Chimera marker file (.cmm) of the C-alpha trace (Angstrom):
<marker_set name="trace">
<marker id="1" x="-64.899" y="-43.758" z="-48.098" r="1" g="1" b="0" radius="0.5"/>
<marker id="2" x="-63.497" y="-47.099" z="-49.149" r="1" g="1" b="0" radius="0.5"/>
<marker id="3" x="-64.523" y="-49.150" z="-46.137" r="1" g="1" b="0" radius="0.5"/>
<marker id="4" x="-66.453" y="-52.380" z="-46.528" r="1" g="1" b="0" radius="0.5"/>
<marker id="5" x="-69.625" y="-51.994" z="-44.494" r="1" g="1" b="0" radius="0.5"/>
<marker id="6" x="-70.506" y="-55.674" z="-44.892" r="1" g="1" b="0" radius="0.5"/>
<marker id="7" x="-68.900" y="-57.079" z="-41.755" r="1" g="1" b="0" radius="0.5"/>
<marker id="8" x="-70.546" y="-59.466" z="-39.336" r="1" g="1" b="0" radius="0.5"/>
<marker id="9" x="-72.236" y="-58.358" z="-36.149" r="1" g="1" b="0" radius="0.5"/>
<marker id="10" x="-70.037" y="-59.124" z="-33.172" r="1" g="1" b="0" radius="0.5"/>
<marker id="11" x="-70.554" y="-62.603" z="-31.767" r="1" g="1" b="0" radius="0.5"/>
<marker id="12" x="-70.273" y="-63.577" z="-28.106" r="1" g="1" b="0" radius="0.5"/>
<marker id="13" x="-66.511" y="-64.237" z="-28.258" r="1" g="1" b="0" radius="0.5"/>
<marker id="14" x="-65.881" y="-60.808" z="-29.811" r="1" g="1" b="0" radius="0.5"/>
<marker id="15" x="-68.078" y="-59.169" z="-27.161" r="1" g="1" b="0" radius="0.5"/>
<marker id="16" x="-66.085" y="-61.036" z="-24.516" r="1" g="1" b="0" radius="0.5"/>
<marker id="17" x="-62.976" y="-59.252" z="-25.818" r="1" g="1" b="0" radius="0.5"/>
<marker id="18" x="-64.859" y="-55.956" z="-25.503" r="1" g="1" b="0" radius="0.5"/>
<marker id="19" x="-66.239" y="-56.565" z="-21.998" r="1" g="1" b="0" radius="0.5"/>
<marker id="20" x="-64.121" y="-53.847" z="-20.305" r="1" g="1" b="0" radius="0.5"/>
<marker id="21" x="-65.412" y="-51.367" z="-22.914" r="1" g="1" b="0" radius="0.5"/>
<marker id="22" x="-68.993" y="-52.593" z="-22.464" r="1" g="1" b="0" radius="0.5"/>
<marker id="23" x="-68.688" y="-52.080" z="-18.704" r="1" g="1" b="0" radius="0.5"/>
<marker id="24" x="-67.570" y="-48.478" z="-19.244" r="1" g="1" b="0" radius="0.5"/>
<marker id="25" x="-70.423" y="-47.842" z="-21.681" r="1" g="1" b="0" radius="0.5"/>
<marker id="26" x="-72.950" y="-49.220" z="-19.191" r="1" g="1" b="0" radius="0.5"/>
<marker id="27" x="-71.878" y="-46.460" z="-16.807" r="1" g="1" b="0" radius="0.5"/>
<marker id="28" x="-72.681" y="-43.597" z="-19.203" r="1" g="1" b="0" radius="0.5"/>
<marker id="29" x="-75.901" y="-41.804" z="-18.279" r="1" g="1" b="0" radius="0.5"/>
<marker id="30" x="-78.513" y="-41.906" z="-21.019" r="1" g="1" b="0" radius="0.5"/>
<marker id="31" x="-77.362" y="-45.185" z="-22.588" r="1" g="1" b="0" radius="0.5"/>
<marker id="32" x="-79.401" y="-48.349" z="-22.159" r="1" g="1" b="0" radius="0.5"/>
<marker id="33" x="-78.088" y="-51.772" z="-23.170" r="1" g="1" b="0" radius="0.5"/>
<marker id="34" x="-81.057" y="-53.517" z="-24.795" r="1" g="1" b="0" radius="0.5"/>
<marker id="35" x="-79.157" y="-56.734" z="-25.504" r="1" g="1" b="0" radius="0.5"/>
<marker id="36" x="-75.486" y="-57.414" z="-24.859" r="1" g="1" b="0" radius="0.5"/>
<marker id="37" x="-73.440" y="-54.955" z="-26.885" r="1" g="1" b="0" radius="0.5"/>
<marker id="38" x="-76.456" y="-53.110" z="-28.342" r="1" g="1" b="0" radius="0.5"/>
<marker id="39" x="-77.063" y="-49.720" z="-26.757" r="1" g="1" b="0" radius="0.5"/>
<marker id="40" x="-79.966" y="-47.335" z="-27.175" r="1" g="1" b="0" radius="0.5"/>
<marker id="41" x="-80.196" y="-43.656" z="-26.424" r="1" g="1" b="0" radius="0.5"/>
<marker id="42" x="-83.828" y="-42.795" z="-25.884" r="1" g="1" b="0" radius="0.5"/>
<marker id="43" x="-85.883" y="-44.882" z="-28.303" r="1" g="1" b="0" radius="0.5"/>
<marker id="44" x="-83.220" y="-45.010" z="-31.041" r="1" g="1" b="0" radius="0.5"/>
<marker id="45" x="-80.456" y="-47.523" z="-31.577" r="1" g="1" b="0" radius="0.5"/>
<marker id="46" x="-77.217" y="-45.716" z="-30.719" r="1" g="1" b="0" radius="0.5"/>
<marker id="47" x="-74.340" y="-48.215" z="-30.689" r="1" g="1" b="0" radius="0.5"/>
<marker id="48" x="-73.590" y="-51.793" z="-31.719" r="1" g="1" b="0" radius="0.5"/>
<marker id="49" x="-70.485" y="-53.780" z="-32.623" r="1" g="1" b="0" radius="0.5"/>
<marker id="50" x="-69.060" y="-55.636" z="-35.612" r="1" g="1" b="0" radius="0.5"/>
<marker id="51" x="-66.099" y="-57.901" z="-36.184" r="1" g="1" b="0" radius="0.5"/>
<marker id="52" x="-63.950" y="-58.443" z="-39.250" r="1" g="1" b="0" radius="0.5"/>
<marker id="53" x="-61.266" y="-61.016" z="-38.626" r="1" g="1" b="0" radius="0.5"/>
<marker id="54" x="-59.432" y="-59.860" z="-35.497" r="1" g="1" b="0" radius="0.5"/>
<marker id="55" x="-60.573" y="-56.247" z="-35.940" r="1" g="1" b="0" radius="0.5"/>
<marker id="56" x="-63.481" y="-54.901" z="-33.894" r="1" g="1" b="0" radius="0.5"/>
<marker id="57" x="-65.682" y="-51.942" z="-34.803" r="1" g="1" b="0" radius="0.5"/>
<marker id="58" x="-68.429" y="-49.895" z="-33.171" r="1" g="1" b="0" radius="0.5"/>
<marker id="59" x="-71.199" y="-48.330" z="-35.203" r="1" g="1" b="0" radius="0.5"/>
<marker id="60" x="-72.259" y="-45.216" z="-33.294" r="1" g="1" b="0" radius="0.5"/>
<marker id="61" x="-75.029" y="-42.756" z="-34.123" r="1" g="1" b="0" radius="0.5"/>
<marker id="62" x="-73.346" y="-39.437" z="-33.321" r="1" g="1" b="0" radius="0.5"/>
<marker id="63" x="-75.647" y="-37.730" z="-35.835" r="1" g="1" b="0" radius="0.5"/>
<marker id="64" x="-78.427" y="-39.002" z="-38.072" r="1" g="1" b="0" radius="0.5"/>
<marker id="65" x="-76.368" y="-41.844" z="-39.557" r="1" g="1" b="0" radius="0.5"/>
<marker id="66" x="-74.114" y="-44.433" z="-37.940" r="1" g="1" b="0" radius="0.5"/>
<marker id="67" x="-70.373" y="-43.795" z="-37.938" r="1" g="1" b="0" radius="0.5"/>
<marker id="68" x="-68.050" y="-46.803" z="-37.900" r="1" g="1" b="0" radius="0.5"/>
<marker id="69" x="-65.188" y="-46.556" z="-35.379" r="1" g="1" b="0" radius="0.5"/>
<marker id="70" x="-62.397" y="-49.099" z="-35.005" r="1" g="1" b="0" radius="0.5"/>
<marker id="71" x="-62.198" y="-50.261" z="-31.362" r="1" g="1" b="0" radius="0.5"/>
<marker id="72" x="-59.680" y="-53.098" z="-31.384" r="1" g="1" b="0" radius="0.5"/>
<marker id="73" x="-57.072" y="-51.294" z="-29.259" r="1" g="1" b="0" radius="0.5"/>
<marker id="74" x="-57.476" y="-49.972" z="-25.714" r="1" g="1" b="0" radius="0.5"/>
<marker id="75" x="-56.525" y="-46.489" z="-26.969" r="1" g="1" b="0" radius="0.5"/>
<marker id="76" x="-59.285" y="-46.568" z="-29.608" r="1" g="1" b="0" radius="0.5"/>
<marker id="77" x="-61.755" y="-47.771" z="-26.981" r="1" g="1" b="0" radius="0.5"/>
<marker id="78" x="-60.802" y="-44.921" z="-24.628" r="1" g="1" b="0" radius="0.5"/>
<marker id="79" x="-61.249" y="-42.404" z="-27.453" r="1" g="1" b="0" radius="0.5"/>
<marker id="80" x="-64.699" y="-43.836" z="-28.223" r="1" g="1" b="0" radius="0.5"/>
<marker id="81" x="-65.778" y="-43.619" z="-24.572" r="1" g="1" b="0" radius="0.5"/>
<marker id="82" x="-64.625" y="-39.983" z="-24.451" r="1" g="1" b="0" radius="0.5"/>
<marker id="83" x="-66.593" y="-39.111" z="-27.607" r="1" g="1" b="0" radius="0.5"/>
<marker id="84" x="-69.726" y="-40.872" z="-26.374" r="1" g="1" b="0" radius="0.5"/>
<marker id="85" x="-69.467" y="-39.273" z="-22.930" r="1" g="1" b="0" radius="0.5"/>
<marker id="86" x="-69.149" y="-35.828" z="-24.531" r="1" g="1" b="0" radius="0.5"/>
<marker id="87" x="-72.079" y="-36.501" z="-26.873" r="1" g="1" b="0" radius="0.5"/>
<marker id="88" x="-74.271" y="-37.742" z="-24.025" r="1" g="1" b="0" radius="0.5"/>
<marker id="89" x="-73.439" y="-34.685" z="-21.906" r="1" g="1" b="0" radius="0.5"/>
<marker id="90" x="-73.975" y="-32.213" z="-24.748" r="1" g="1" b="0" radius="0.5"/>
<marker id="91" x="-77.690" y="-32.724" z="-25.176" r="1" g="1" b="0" radius="0.5"/>
<marker id="92" x="-80.053" y="-35.496" z="-24.194" r="1" g="1" b="0" radius="0.5"/>
<marker id="93" x="-81.502" y="-37.274" z="-27.227" r="1" g="1" b="0" radius="0.5"/>
<marker id="94" x="-84.934" y="-36.095" z="-28.162" r="1" g="1" b="0" radius="0.5"/>
<marker id="95" x="-84.479" y="-32.603" z="-26.739" r="1" g="1" b="0" radius="0.5"/>
<marker id="96" x="-83.974" y="-29.632" z="-28.994" r="1" g="1" b="0" radius="0.5"/>
<marker id="97" x="-81.616" y="-26.828" z="-28.124" r="1" g="1" b="0" radius="0.5"/>
<marker id="98" x="-83.499" y="-23.663" z="-27.231" r="1" g="1" b="0" radius="0.5"/>
<link id1="1" id2="2" r="1" g="1" b="0" radius="0.2"/>
<link id1="2" id2="3" r="1" g="1" b="0" radius="0.2"/>
<link id1="3" id2="4" r="1" g="1" b="0" radius="0.2"/>
<link id1="4" id2="5" r="1" g="1" b="0" radius="0.2"/>
<link id1="5" id2="6" r="1" g="1" b="0" radius="0.2"/>
<link id1="6" id2="7" r="1" g="1" b="0" radius="0.2"/>
<link id1="7" id2="8" r="1" g="1" b="0" radius="0.2"/>
<link id1="8" id2="9" r="1" g="1" b="0" radius="0.2"/>
<link id1="9" id2="10" r="1" g="1" b="0" radius="0.2"/>
<link id1="10" id2="11" r="1" g="1" b="0" radius="0.2"/>
<link id1="11" id2="12" r="1" g="1" b="0" radius="0.2"/>
<link id1="12" id2="13" r="1" g="1" b="0" radius="0.2"/>
<link id1="13" id2="14" r="1" g="1" b="0" radius="0.2"/>
<link id1="14" id2="15" r="1" g="1" b="0" radius="0.2"/>
<link id1="15" id2="16" r="1" g="1" b="0" radius="0.2"/>
<link id1="16" id2="17" r="1" g="1" b="0" radius="0.2"/>
<link id1="17" id2="18" r="1" g="1" b="0" radius="0.2"/>
<link id1="18" id2="19" r="1" g="1" b="0" radius="0.2"/>
<link id1="19" id2="20" r="1" g="1" b="0" radius="0.2"/>
<link id1="20" id2="21" r="1" g="1" b="0" radius="0.2"/>
<link id1="21" id2="22" r="1" g="1" b="0" radius="0.2"/>
<link id1="22" id2="23" r="1" g="1" b="0" radius="0.2"/>
<link id1="23" id2="24" r="1" g="1" b="0" radius="0.2"/>
<link id1="24" id2="25" r="1" g="1" b="0" radius="0.2"/>
<link id1="25" id2="26" r="1" g="1" b="0" radius="0.2"/>
<link id1="26" id2="27" r="1" g="1" b="0" radius="0.2"/>
<link id1="27" id2="28" r="1" g="1" b="0" radius="0.2"/>
<link id1="28" id2="29" r="1" g="1" b="0" radius="0.2"/>
<link id1="29" id2="30" r="1" g="1" b="0" radius="0.2"/>
<link id1="30" id2="31" r="1" g="1" b="0" radius="0.2"/>
<link id1="31" id2="32" r="1" g="1" b="0" radius="0.2"/>
<link id1="32" id2="33" r="1" g="1" b="0" radius="0.2"/>
<link id1="33" id2="34" r="1" g="1" b="0" radius="0.2"/>
<link id1="34" id2="35" r="1" g="1" b="0" radius="0.2"/>
<link id1="35" id2="36" r="1" g="1" b="0" radius="0.2"/>
<link id1="36" id2="37" r="1" g="1" b="0" radius="0.2"/>
<link id1="37" id2="38" r="1" g="1" b="0" radius="0.2"/>
<link id1="38" id2="39" r="1" g="1" b="0" radius="0.2"/>
<link id1="39" id2="40" r="1" g="1" b="0" radius="0.2"/>
<link id1="40" id2="41" r="1" g="1" b="0" radius="0.2"/>
<link id1="41" id2="42" r="1" g="1" b="0" radius="0.2"/>
<link id1="42" id2="43" r="1" g="1" b="0" radius="0.2"/>
<link id1="43" id2="44" r="1" g="1" b="0" radius="0.2"/>
<link id1="44" id2="45" r="1" g="1" b="0" radius="0.2"/>
<link id1="45" id2="46" r="1" g="1" b="0" radius="0.2"/>
<link id1="46" id2="47" r="1" g="1" b="0" radius="0.2"/>
<link id1="47" id2="48" r="1" g="1" b="0" radius="0.2"/>
<link id1="48" id2="49" r="1" g="1" b="0" radius="0.2"/>
<link id1="49" id2="50" r="1" g="1" b="0" radius="0.2"/>
<link id1="50" id2="51" r="1" g="1" b="0" radius="0.2"/>
<link id1="51" id2="52" r="1" g="1" b="0" radius="0.2"/>
<link id1="52" id2="53" r="1" g="1" b="0" radius="0.2"/>
<link id1="53" id2="54" r="1" g="1" b="0" radius="0.2"/>
<link id1="54" id2="55" r="1" g="1" b="0" radius="0.2"/>
<link id1="55" id2="56" r="1" g="1" b="0" radius="0.2"/>
<link id1="56" id2="57" r="1" g="1" b="0" radius="0.2"/>
<link id1="57" id2="58" r="1" g="1" b="0" radius="0.2"/>
<link id1="58" id2="59" r="1" g="1" b="0" radius="0.2"/>
<link id1="59" id2="60" r="1" g="1" b="0" radius="0.2"/>
<link id1="60" id2="61" r="1" g="1" b="0" radius="0.2"/>
<link id1="61" id2="62" r="1" g="1" b="0" radius="0.2"/>
<link id1="62" id2="63" r="1" g="1" b="0" radius="0.2"/>
<link id1="63" id2="64" r="1" g="1" b="0" radius="0.2"/>
<link id1="64" id2="65" r="1" g="1" b="0" radius="0.2"/>
<link id1="65" id2="66" r="1" g="1" b="0" radius="0.2"/>
<link id1="66" id2="67" r="1" g="1" b="0" radius="0.2"/>
<link id1="67" id2="68" r="1" g="1" b="0" radius="0.2"/>
<link id1="68" id2="69" r="1" g="1" b="0" radius="0.2"/>
<link id1="69" id2="70" r="1" g="1" b="0" radius="0.2"/>
<link id1="70" id2="71" r="1" g="1" b="0" radius="0.2"/>
<link id1="71" id2="72" r="1" g="1" b="0" radius="0.2"/>
<link id1="72" id2="73" r="1" g="1" b="0" radius="0.2"/>
<link id1="73" id2="74" r="1" g="1" b="0" radius="0.2"/>
<link id1="74" id2="75" r="1" g="1" b="0" radius="0.2"/>
<link id1="75" id2="76" r="1" g="1" b="0" radius="0.2"/>
<link id1="76" id2="77" r="1" g="1" b="0" radius="0.2"/>
<link id1="77" id2="78" r="1" g="1" b="0" radius="0.2"/>
<link id1="78" id2="79" r="1" g="1" b="0" radius="0.2"/>
<link id1="79" id2="80" r="1" g="1" b="0" radius="0.2"/>
<link id1="80" id2="81" r="1" g="1" b="0" radius="0.2"/>
<link id1="81" id2="82" r="1" g="1" b="0" radius="0.2"/>
<link id1="82" id2="83" r="1" g="1" b="0" radius="0.2"/>
<link id1="83" id2="84" r="1" g="1" b="0" radius="0.2"/>
<link id1="84" id2="85" r="1" g="1" b="0" radius="0.2"/>
<link id1="85" id2="86" r="1" g="1" b="0" radius="0.2"/>
<link id1="86" id2="87" r="1" g="1" b="0" radius="0.2"/>
<link id1="87" id2="88" r="1" g="1" b="0" radius="0.2"/>
<link id1="88" id2="89" r="1" g="1" b="0" radius="0.2"/>
<link id1="89" id2="90" r="1" g="1" b="0" radius="0.2"/>
<link id1="90" id2="91" r="1" g="1" b="0" radius="0.2"/>
<link id1="91" id2="92" r="1" g="1" b="0" radius="0.2"/>
<link id1="92" id2="93" r="1" g="1" b="0" radius="0.2"/>
<link id1="93" id2="94" r="1" g="1" b="0" radius="0.2"/>
<link id1="94" id2="95" r="1" g="1" b="0" radius="0.2"/>
<link id1="95" id2="96" r="1" g="1" b="0" radius="0.2"/>
<link id1="96" id2="97" r="1" g="1" b="0" radius="0.2"/>
<link id1="97" id2="98" r="1" g="1" b="0" radius="0.2"/>
</marker_set>
């Protein structure tokens, strides 16, 4: 994979840069922001942010493990929102497909 997973959790100034993205995430049904920038889906942690220099990343639990997504650009943020919206609409967490 080659990516360094040891980056710092996003601090307040990094979250300030992500505020438009955070506002969009707050509007997605099924997500609950437990603390600023930390979202849960059901009882499980679903999304949180990291920073590495000027680069910003989201760790998102699309499956069993977290997937790191770069979210520095507006285009990357829009792609993330689309993926999360699709995942949230596909099946509510905690419910099995019949």
